[in-house]
N, C-alpha and C positions, 0 to 999 in steps of 0.2 A: 545625383539622379535618384529619385524616389523608387523604392522597390514595391512591386505590386503585392498586395496581401492575398496570397493564395493559400488554400487549406494545406497544412503541412509544409508550407514554404517558409522562407526566411521572414522572421518577424511576425509569425502567426499570432493572432489574437484568440484567446480562449474566452468564450462566453461562460462565465461562472454561474453556478446554480442560483446564486443570490440575485442575478440580473446584471451585475457589473461585468467588466471584462478586464483582462490583463494580457500584456504582451509577453510571450514566452521568454523574451530577453530580460524580463524583470524577475524571472524565476531561475535561480542558479542551482547547481548540483548539490550544494551543501544545505540548501534551505529545506526546512521541515514544515514551516508555516508561512503564510502570506497574510499580512494585515491588509485587509481590503478596505476600500473606501466606503463599503456598506457598514463598517464598524465591527465586523466579525473577523476572526482569524480562521483561515482555511488551511487544512493540511495539504502539503505538497509532497508528492512522491515522484521520483524519476526512475527509469529503468536501471540506472547505475547504483541505486540504493540496494544493498543486499537484503534478502528476506530476513536476515538476522537483525535487522532494524526492529523487527517485531517479536521474534522468538529466538531462543538460543540456537547456536549453530548445530548442535547435535540433533535438534528437532528438524532443522532444515535438511540435514542429511537423510534423516528418516523419511521425510516427505519426498525428497528427490528419488529415493529408492522405491517408494511406494506409489507415487503418482506418475502415471504414464502420460506423457505429453505427446501429442501427435500434431504439433505445429512447428513452424520454423523458428521458434524462439528458444529451442533447446531444452535443457533440463528445467525442472520446476524452479521458478524464481519469482522475483518481484512482479514481472508482468502477469504471471499466473495468479498470484495473490491478489493483485489489483483487479484482475478480470473477475474473480469471485466477488470482490467488493462491488464492482460495477454492476454485476449481474443482480446482486441483492439490493443495491441502492441506485437504480438507473437514473433517477432524477437528482440525486445528491452528489454525483461524481461526473466530472467532465475529463476527457482525455484528448491528447493530441499527439499525432505522429509527426515529429519534427526532424526526422533523420536526414532530411535534405539541408537542414540549417546547421552547418558545421560550427557556428559561433556559440551555440548553447552548451555543447559537450554531452548531450544525452539525446536519445532517439525518441523516447516516449515520456510523457509527463501526464500526471493525474492531479487534479485539484478537487478537493471535496468541500461540501457545504459545512462539514464539521471540522473541529480543530484536530491537531495531531494526536492529542491524548485520546479523544473519542475514537479516532480512526484506529489507533493502536488497540483499543478494547474491541472494536468491531472485528479487526483482523484476527485477534486471538480467538474470539467467539467462533468465527467462521472456520478457522483452522481446526478447532476442537470438533466442530460438526463434521468436517472432512475426515478427521481421524476416526470419529465414531462410525461414520459410513464405511470406512475401510475395514475397521475391526468387525463390523457386522457381516462383511463379505468373507471373512476368514473362516466361517463355519466352525468357530471354536467358542462354544458357549462359555467356557471358563474365562477365556480372554475377554469376551464381551462383558461378562458379569464384573470382572475385575476393573475393566475400563470404566464402566458405569459407576461402580463404587468410588473409584478415584475421582471421577468428575463431580460426585456429590460434595466432595471436600474442596473442590477447586474454586477459588474466588478470582474471577477474571480481573476485577479492579485491583485487588491486592497484588496479583501477579504483575500487572502492568506497572503499578507503582514501584514495586521492587526491581523489576527489570529496567525500567527507565533510570532508577537511581543507580543501579549497578553499571549501566551503560553510560551513565553521566549525560543523559539527554537534557542537559541544561547549559551546554556550552554556547559560544557565540553563534554557531550555525544552527542552533535549535530554537532560536528566537525569531519571532515574526519580524519582517522588515518594514 
């Protein structure tokens, strides 16, 4: 018996920014990119991916201590990171709540119009902006000055390259399917 296609239901279809669509059952938890029929690779993120996919764990801890979340998602994590990306790039990111579909193993999924490397760079850039905003509210001019000086020497592309190399984001689950 065929299952109906309902939003957030079993077998949900995601309409991708490129105009193509993909069934959530074609996106597994270990996937970081999806090779689309449009010819592009789209970054894939699920709520089970830790925020340390993008930045070191010590920074994740700092963000968890600093960022106050008042939603039902708990402490600062991947859904919050992707919420910031979605807010900044509303037409380049699609998301789906599939918590009713126990076959996929995740509750939330995001697919972007850009590949996983570009998404990684975007996330780092947005987290730096978030940290800068937090430091500016600390009312500590010395801390703000030091942060700004450190950011002048911070190369996002070099950081992402080194972080991905250290995290070995080149294994079988980091390839497009």
